[in-house]
Backbone as JSON Lines, residues from 0, in Angstrom:
{"i":0,"aa":"M","n":[-13.18,-30.04,-27.53],"ca":[-13.9,-28.71,-26.49],"c":[-14.31,-27.76,-27.32]}
{"i":1,"aa":"M","n":[-15.68,-27.45,-27.48],"ca":[-15.91,-25.81,-27.95],"c":[-16.73,-24.81,-26.97]}
{"i":2,"aa":"F","n":[-15.98,-23.72,-27.31],"ca":[-16.44,-22.42,-26.04],"c":[-17.27,-21.9,-26.5]}
{"i":3,"aa":"E","n":[-18.73,-21.35,-26.03],"ca":[-19.78,-20.63,-26.45],"c":[-18.54,-19.5,-26.55]}
{"i":4,"aa":"T","n":[-19.37,-18.47,-27.47],"ca":[-18.63,-17.19,-27.68],"c":[-19.73,-15.84,-28.07]}
{"i":5,"aa":"L","n":[-20.26,-15.05,-28.01],"ca":[-20.9,-13.85,-28.11],"c":[-21.23,-13.78,-29.78]}
{"i":6,"aa":"P","n":[-22.44,-13.4,-30.61],"ca":[-22.11,-13.25,-31.98],"c":[-21.19,-12.27,-32.54]}
{"i":7,"aa":"N","n":[-20.88,-12.44,-33.86],"ca":[-20.05,-12.25,-34.4],"c":[-20.72,-10.37,-34.7]}
{"i":8,"aa":"W","n":[-21.63,-9.87,-34.77],"ca":[-21.99,-8.84,-34.68],"c":[-21.61,-8.03,-33.24]}
{"i":9,"aa":"V","n":[-21.41,-8.79,-32.24],"ca":[-21.18,-7.93,-30.79],"c":[-19.3,-7.57,-30.88]}
{"i":10,"aa":"W","n":[-18.82,-8.69,-31.84],"ca":[-17.63,-8.57,-31.82],"c":[-17.37,-6.91,-32.22]}
{"i":11,"aa":"I","n":[-18.19,-7.21,-33.74],"ca":[-17.74,-5.86,-34.64],"c":[-17.87,-4.82,-33.93]}
{"i":12,"aa":"F","n":[-19.25,-4.8,-33.29],"ca":[-19.31,-3.43,-32.69],"c":[-18.12,-3.01,-31.24]}
{"i":13,"aa":"Y","n":[-17.78,-4.35,-30.77],"ca":[-17.04,-4.05,-29.89],"c":[-15.26,-3.6,-30.08]}
{"i":14,"aa":"Y","n":[-14.94,-4.19,-31.25],"ca":[-13.86,-3.65,-31.61],"c":[-13.89,-2.19,-33.09]}
{"i":15,"aa":"L","n":[-14.83,-1.65,-32.81],"ca":[-14.99,-0.27,-34.21],"c":[-15.45,-0.19,-32.85]}
{"i":16,"aa":"F","n":[-15.94,-0.07,-31.37],"ca":[-16.0,0.9,-30.64],"c":[-14.89,1.32,-29.85]}
{"i":17,"aa":"I","n":[-13.61,-0.03,-29.73],"ca":[-12.27,0.14,-29.3],"c":[-11.55,1.01,-30.52]}
{"i":18,"aa":"I","n":[-11.39,1.23,-31.86],"ca":[-10.62,1.75,-32.49],"c":[-11.66,3.23,-32.62]}
{"i":19,"aa":"A","n":[-12.46,3.27,-32.49],"ca":[-13.09,4.87,-32.6],"c":[-12.33,5.58,-31.42]}
{"i":20,"aa":"T","n":[-12.41,4.79,-29.58],"ca":[-11.52,5.49,-28.55],"c":[-10.84,5.62,-28.9]}
{"i":21,"aa":"L","n":[-9.82,5.08,-29.56],"ca":[-8.22,5.15,-30.09],"c":[-8.08,6.29,-30.97]}
{"i":22,"aa":"A","n":[-8.79,6.18,-31.97],"ca":[-9.27,7.25,-33.13],"c":[-9.55,8.82,-31.88]}
{"i":23,"aa":"A","n":[-10.03,9.08,-31.42],"ca":[-10.77,9.93,-30.6],"c":[-9.71,10.33,-29.32]}
{"i":24,"aa":"T","n":[-8.79,9.31,-28.84],"ca":[-8.23,9.92,-27.59],"c":[-7.01,10.15,-28.63]}
{"i":25,"aa":"I","n":[-6.49,10.1,-29.59],"ca":[-5.15,10.52,-30.45],"c":[-5.53,11.78,-30.82]}
{"i":26,"aa":"Y","n":[-6.79,12.15,-31.46],"ca":[-7.02,13.31,-31.82],"c":[-7.01,14.66,-30.66]}
{"i":27,"aa":"N","n":[-7.53,14.0,-29.55],"ca":[-7.61,14.93,-28.32],"c":[-6.56,15.3,-27.97]}
{"i":28,"aa":"A","n":[-5.77,14.1,-27.92],"ca":[-4.27,14.59,-27.26],"c":[-3.36,15.1,-28.18]}
{"i":29,"aa":"V","n":[-3.53,15.46,-29.84],"ca":[-2.62,15.77,-30.46],"c":[-3.26,17.14,-30.72]}
{"i":30,"aa":"H","n":[-4.34,17.32,-30.33],"ca":[-5.31,18.95,-30.2],"c":[-4.7,19.45,-29.06]}
{"i":31,"aa":"K","n":[-4.34,18.78,-27.75],"ca":[-4.05,19.17,-26.53],"c":[-5.62,19.34,-25.7]}
{"i":32,"aa":"R","n":[-6.61,18.96,-26.06],"ca":[-7.82,19.02,-25.18],"c":[-8.14,18.07,-24.12]}
{"i":33,"aa":"K","n":[-8.05,17.77,-22.81],"ca":[-7.82,16.88,-22.24],"c":[-6.52,16.04,-22.43]}
{"i":34,"aa":"R","n":[-5.85,16.35,-22.62],"ca":[-4.58,15.65,-22.88],"c":[-4.18,14.51,-21.56]}
{"i":35,"aa":"A","n":[-4.14,14.62,-20.68],"ca":[-3.26,13.66,-19.66],"c":[-4.83,12.66,-19.65]}
{"i":36,"aa":"L","n":[-6.08,13.07,-19.93],"ca":[-7.06,11.89,-19.51],"c":[-7.37,10.98,-20.55]}
{"i":37,"aa":"S","n":[-6.97,11.9,-21.97],"ca":[-6.92,11.22,-23.4],"c":[-5.41,10.24,-23.6]}
{"i":38,"aa":"V","n":[-4.69,10.52,-22.9],"ca":[-3.15,9.84,-22.88],"c":[-3.91,8.38,-22.07]}
{"i":39,"aa":"F","n":[-4.1,8.91,-20.83],"ca":[-4.46,7.89,-19.93],"c":[-5.57,6.87,-20.01]}
{"i":40,"aa":"T","n":[-6.43,7.14,-21.16],"ca":[-7.77,6.2,-21.47],"c":[-7.22,5.78,-23.2]}
{"i":41,"aa":"A","n":[-6.17,6.36,-23.72],"ca":[-5.75,5.79,-24.86],"c":[-5.04,3.93,-24.59]}
{"i":42,"aa":"I","n":[-4.3,4.45,-23.3],"ca":[-3.32,3.4,-22.78],"c":[-4.28,2.13,-22.43]}
{"i":43,"aa":"V","n":[-5.74,2.82,-21.17],"ca":[-6.53,2.01,-20.71],"c":[-7.17,1.11,-22.38]}
{"i":44,"aa":"T","n":[-7.56,1.65,-23.08],"ca":[-8.02,1.18,-24.51],"c":[-7.4,0.01,-25.45]}
{"i":45,"aa":"L","n":[-6.23,0.71,-25.32],"ca":[-5.06,-0.78,-25.91],"c":[-5.03,-2.25,-24.79]}
{"i":46,"aa":"I","n":[-5.05,-1.87,-23.51],"ca":[-4.42,-2.69,-22.83],"c":[-5.95,-3.32,-22.33]}
{"i":47,"aa":"T","n":[-7.33,-2.88,-21.97],"ca":[-8.13,-3.35,-22.15],"c":[-8.56,-4.87,-22.84]}
{"i":48,"aa":"P","n":[-8.74,-4.95,-24.26],"ca":[-9.04,-6.41,-24.93],"c":[-8.17,-7.51,-24.38]}
{"i":49,"aa":"F","n":[-6.86,-6.73,-23.95],"ca":[-5.97,-7.89,-24.07],"c":[-6.38,-8.4,-22.95]}
{"i":50,"aa":"L","n":[-6.64,-7.67,-21.58],"ca":[-6.94,-8.16,-20.21],"c":[-7.83,-9.0,-20.49]}
{"i":51,"aa":"S","n":[-8.73,-8.44,-20.81],"ca":[-10.42,-9.2,-21.41],"c":[-10.1,-10.6,-21.75]}
{"i":52,"aa":"F","n":[-9.28,-10.55,-22.96],"ca":[-8.77,-12.08,-23.61],"c":[-8.22,-12.84,-22.69]}
{"i":53,"aa":"L","n":[-7.38,-12.38,-21.74],"ca":[-6.8,-13.32,-20.82],"c":[-7.51,-13.91,-19.69]}
{"i":54,"aa":"Y","n":[-8.46,-12.96,-19.64],"ca":[-9.56,-13.17,-18.2],"c":[-10.16,-14.55,-18.77]}
{"i":55,"aa":"A","n":[-10.86,-14.31,-20.17],"ca":[-11.97,-15.48,-20.43],"c":[-11.0,-16.9,-20.93]}
{"i":56,"aa":"L","n":[-9.6,-16.36,-20.96],"ca":[-9.14,-18.08,-21.27],"c":[-9.49,-18.86,-20.15]}
{"i":57,"aa":"S","n":[-9.67,-18.9,-19.26],"ca":[-10.14,-19.54,-17.78],"c":[-11.39,-19.95,-17.78]}
{"i":58,"aa":"R","n":[-12.56,-19.65,-18.77],"ca":[-13.61,-19.68,-18.43],"c":[-13.84,-20.81,-19.05]}
{"i":59,"aa":"S","n":[-15.05,-21.81,-18.6],"ca":[-15.08,-23.27,-18.19],"c":[-16.49,-23.38,-19.58]}
{"i":60,"aa":"D","n":[-16.61,-24.5,-20.29],"ca":[-17.56,-24.85,-21.34],"c":[-19.12,-24.41,-20.95]}
{"i":61,"aa":"G","n":[-19.57,-23.59,-21.97],"ca":[-21.22,-23.36,-21.51],"c":[-20.74,-21.79,-21.1]}
{"i":62,"aa":"L","n":[-19.89,-21.33,-21.07],"ca":[-20.07,-20.02,-20.51],"c":[-19.34,-18.81,-21.77]}
{"i":63,"aa":"N","n":[-19.66,-18.01,-21.96],"ca":[-19.76,-16.94,-22.87],"c":[-18.91,-15.93,-22.29]}
{"i":64,"aa":"E","n":[-18.56,-14.83,-22.76],"ca":[-17.46,-13.91,-21.45],"c":[-18.4,-12.9,-20.96]}
{"i":65,"aa":"W","n":[-19.33,-12.64,-21.52],"ca":[-20.17,-11.8,-20.46],"c":[-20.6,-12.48,-19.37]}
{"i":66,"aa":"E","n":[-21.15,-13.85,-19.75],"ca":[-22.05,-14.97,-18.49],"c":[-20.75,-14.78,-17.34]}
{"i":67,"aa":"Y","n":[-19.29,-15.32,-18.23],"ca":[-18.05,-15.61,-17.57],"c":[-17.69,-13.97,-16.6]}
{"i":68,"aa":"I","n":[-17.62,-12.78,-16.78],"ca":[-17.42,-11.71,-16.31],"c":[-18.81,-11.19,-15.28]}
{"i":69,"aa":"G","n":[-19.91,-11.79,-15.74],"ca":[-20.86,-11.49,-14.66],"c":[-20.6,-12.51,-13.18]}
{"i":70,"aa":"I","n":[-20.34,-13.73,-13.27],"ca":[-20.34,-14.7,-12.48],"c":[-19.24,-14.1,-11.86]}
{"i":71,"aa":"G","n":[-17.93,-14.33,-12.38],"ca":[-16.74,-13.14,-11.82],"c":[-17.12,-12.42,-10.59]}
{"i":72,"aa":"L","n":[-17.94,-11.2,-11.14],"ca":[-18.0,-9.9,-10.32],"c":[-19.22,-10.94,-9.1]}
{"i":73,"aa":"Q","n":[-19.7,-11.19,-9.37],"ca":[-20.73,-11.76,-8.28],"c":[-19.93,-12.54,-7.23]}
{"i":74,"aa":"E","n":[-18.49,-12.97,-7.57],"ca":[-18.17,-13.93,-6.86],"c":[-16.52,-12.96,-6.08]}
{"i":75,"aa":"G","n":[-16.93,-12.28,-6.81],"ca":[-15.63,-10.76,-6.26],"c":[-14.48,-10.57,-6.94]}
{"i":76,"aa":"S","n":[-14.39,-11.49,-7.76],"ca":[-12.91,-11.8,-8.79],"c":[-12.45,-10.46,-8.91]}
{"i":77,"aa":"L","n":[-10.72,-10.06,-8.59],"ca":[-10.52,-8.74,-9.06],"c":[-10.2,-8.71,-10.28]}
{"i":78,"aa":"W","n":[-9.69,-10.22,-11.38],"ca":[-9.81,-10.0,-12.35],"c":[-11.0,-9.1,-13.35]}
{"i":79,"aa":"A","n":[-12.54,-9.89,-12.75],"ca":[-13.34,-9.33,-13.67],"c":[-13.56,-8.09,-12.94]}
{"i":80,"aa":"L","n":[-13.69,-7.7,-12.05],"ca":[-13.38,-6.05,-11.42],"c":[-12.62,-4.87,-12.52]}
{"i":81,"aa":"T","n":[-11.38,-5.54,-12.43],"ca":[-10.52,-4.88,-13.52],"c":[-10.87,-4.25,-14.74]}
{"i":82,"aa":"V","n":[-11.33,-5.76,-15.19],"ca":[-12.1,-5.65,-16.79],"c":[-13.21,-5.06,-17.11]}
{"i":83,"aa":"T","n":[-13.71,-5.3,-15.78],"ca":[-15.13,-4.16,-15.73],"c":[-14.75,-2.37,-15.73]}
{"i":84,"aa":"A","n":[-13.95,-2.12,-14.75],"ca":[-13.47,-1.3,-14.55],"c":[-12.65,-0.52,-15.84]}
{"i":85,"aa":"A","n":[-12.52,-1.02,-16.67],"ca":[-11.68,-0.66,-17.82],"c":[-12.71,-0.41,-18.42]}
{"i":86,"aa":"H","n":[-13.71,-0.93,-18.86],"ca":[-14.75,-0.65,-19.86],"c":[-15.41,0.16,-19.39]}
{"i":87,"aa":"L","n":[-15.62,0.43,-18.22],"ca":[-16.27,1.46,-17.56],"c":[-15.44,3.01,-17.94]}
{"i":88,"aa":"M","n":[-14.37,2.87,-17.25],"ca":[-13.71,3.76,-17.67],"c":[-13.65,4.43,-19.31]}
{"i":89,"aa":"I","n":[-13.47,3.8,-19.86],"ca":[-13.6,4.4,-21.58],"c":[-14.93,4.91,-21.66]}
{"i":90,"aa":"V","n":[-16.05,3.84,-21.62],"ca":[-17.46,4.63,-21.59],"c":[-17.51,5.81,-20.58]}
{"i":91,"aa":"A","n":[-16.61,6.34,-19.85],"ca":[-16.62,7.11,-19.1],"c":[-15.98,8.37,-19.85]}
{"i":92,"aa":"W","n":[-15.31,8.04,-20.62],"ca":[-14.11,9.12,-21.34],"c":[-14.88,9.76,-22.74]}
{"i":93,"aa":"W","n":[-15.82,8.46,-22.77],"ca":[-16.57,9.23,-24.2],"c":[-17.66,10.23,-23.51]}
{"i":94,"aa":"F","n":[-18.57,9.99,-22.04],"ca":[-19.24,10.8,-21.69],"c":[-18.33,12.46,-21.71]}
{"i":95,"aa":"F","n":[-17.17,12.47,-20.8],"ca":[-16.33,13.57,-21.2],"c":[-15.92,14.22,-22.58]}
{"i":96,"aa":"F","n":[-16.07,13.43,-23.27],"ca":[-15.4,13.42,-24.78],"c":[-16.98,14.43,-25.57]}
{"i":97,"aa":"F","n":[-17.92,13.9,-25.28],"ca":[-19.17,14.71,-25.53],"c":[-19.84,15.71,-24.84]}
{"i":98,"aa":"V","n":[-19.36,15.84,-23.38],"ca":[-19.78,17.1,-22.4],"c":[-18.83,17.55,-21.97]}
{"i":99,"aa":"K","n":[-18.0,18.35,-23.17],"ca":[-16.67,18.41,-23.17],"c":[-16.63,19.63,-21.92]}
{"i":100,"aa":"D","n":[-17.24,21.07,-21.67],"ca":[-17.56,21.93,-20.85],"c":[-18.23,21.77,-19.69]}
{"i":101,"aa":"L","n":[-18.11,20.32,-19.27],"ca":[-19.11,19.76,-18.37],"c":[-18.11,20.02,-16.98]}
{"i":102,"aa":"I","n":[-17.31,19.42,-16.92],"ca":[-16.2,19.28,-15.69],"c":[-14.7,19.53,-15.55]}
{"i":103,"aa":"L","n":[-14.11,19.12,-17.23],"ca":[-12.81,19.21,-17.33],"c":[-12.09,20.28,-18.18]}
{"i":104,"aa":"D","n":[-13.03,21.0,-18.95],"ca":[-11.94,22.3,-19.51],"c":[-11.84,23.27,-18.69]}
């Protein structure tokens, strides 16, 4: 039984994104910039790949991870919604990181 998966370059980009997010959240927390949001985002960033992996374990043959999450969202799966919300939260944190004077400072 062989599962489809995303190309290697996608995984490299994904894990570099996770590592960069962790580094930036730790930097912000140490320098007391948006400390609560940074600590929360660091925790979410550590948990998200694990949640994604657990969710992807139940996928069937012929589906890669993105296809499976898309189908799960269409079906209203709580797991798919949680995984997607966690990733969107990380992306939103980067928005606040770069637009620091806009809302949270």
